[in-house]
C-alpha positions, 0 to 999 in steps of 0.5 A: 780551919777554925777550931770552933767550925771544926768542932760544930761539924764534928759534933753532929756525927756523935750518936744521940748528940746531934738532936740536942745541938741542932737548934744551935747549929740551925738557929730559929731564924735565918735573918732577912725576911723577918723584916718587911722592909727587907722583903719589900726591897728584895721583891722590888729589886727583882721586879725592877731588874726584870723590867730593865731586861725586857721581862714581864713585870706582872707575873700571875704565878710566882714560886720562891726557893728558900723564903726563910723567916717569913713568906714576905717577898711572896706576899709582896708579889701578891700585893703587887698583883700575883694570884698564886705563890708557892714557897719551898724550903728545907726547914719550916722557918716561916710562921703565921704570926710573922707572916701576918705582921709583915702583911700589914707593914707591906701594905703600908709600904705599897700604899705610900709608894715608899722608895726601895730600901737602898744600900745604906739600909741593906748594904749586903742585898743585891742586886744594886740599882741605879735608882731606888725610887718607887718603880711607878712605871711598873706599879702604876696607880691603877695596878696598885688600886686593883692589887691593894683593894680592901677585899683582895688584901683581906683575902690575902690575910685569910689565905696566909692565916690558914696556910699549912705545908700541905694545903693550897687555898683559894689564892693558891698560896702553898708552903712546901717544907721540905720539897723533894721532887719537881712534881710539887708544881704542875709543869709549865705553870709558873711565870716567875721563880726566884730566890735571894741568897739560896742557891748557894745552899742547894745540895743537888744543884743540877736537879734544882735547875732542871726543876725550875725549867720544868716549872716555868711557862715558856714565857716565864723566867727565873731571877736569882741572887747568889752569894758565893761567900763562906757564910761564917765557915771561914775567916776569909770570904772565900775560905770555904774553898780552902777545905779539902773534901774530907775537911768540908765533910767534917765542917758540914756535918749532918746539917740539913743545909750549909753550902754546896761550894759551887762557883759562879761558872757552875751555876751558869753551866747547869742553868744552860744544861737545863735549857735556860738562856742567860739574859742577865749576869751581874757579878760582884767581884772581891779581890780580898780573899785567899789567892788561888795557891791557898785554895784546896787542890780541887778548887785550884783549877777554877778560873780567875773570874770564879776565884774573885766572884763573891756574888751574882745576880742572874735572870734567864728564860727557858729556851730549849728542852734538855730532854 
């Protein structure tokens, strides 16, 4: 275990000290969605993959888990034609100043029909695509003319400018921080729920997949990129699986979020238990990490596929009601 990682986690248990170091352990930005090009790339990748998997590409209502530094990917969805956007996070990272700046940059990207920023610009963003050309087969000129007309863009600006964590406006944009229960959204009212490198941080994963199922319309779907890497908690990409439960409790400390350490197969199992049918499961393999014998005892029973799965992109539809 890295001494620095150990001490940071241990320090959160010291009475009176945690509030002082919280800003160090939880930096003011998460990285990623403070860039309009990143948000544009992420949103269009989810949309392109939906098209390839035969899923609807004109969602009217979308929900996002963990938007991070801005509501940029949701704003990209609105600029693509969606009329309702719900963002859920555990910490209020997004700011109006950042959101409004990103709106202007996103409008220019869509109006110029810019290519999707590719791996050379964002090498860690998944899923990878066969082509990064602007998806004109999805976002036609007529669709963009409707979604980017001046009155509509102004309405999106005003909606974001007036947003708060407990307020919904005419465009039904809502930013809920923190969200605790599935009833924050009317059941079966969302066309698409998505996330980008977020579900690996969710502590109660079973409850979250049940909530996603509850939110989605019968014709809706979910789309998630999941990053199973150690996120700086170890030198090796899968080193977080080498910690015993006690060691991990120290590393995690009292942080609001870190990692849940669930492998790929657990996500598939919980999604299916919640009532989803998996349509797309693209795995990123990495064989450079720790071998099974160096993992903690509780993780040595993982399948070989789990041991080398460093990331996955999932798309699934609600199929059965688990109740």
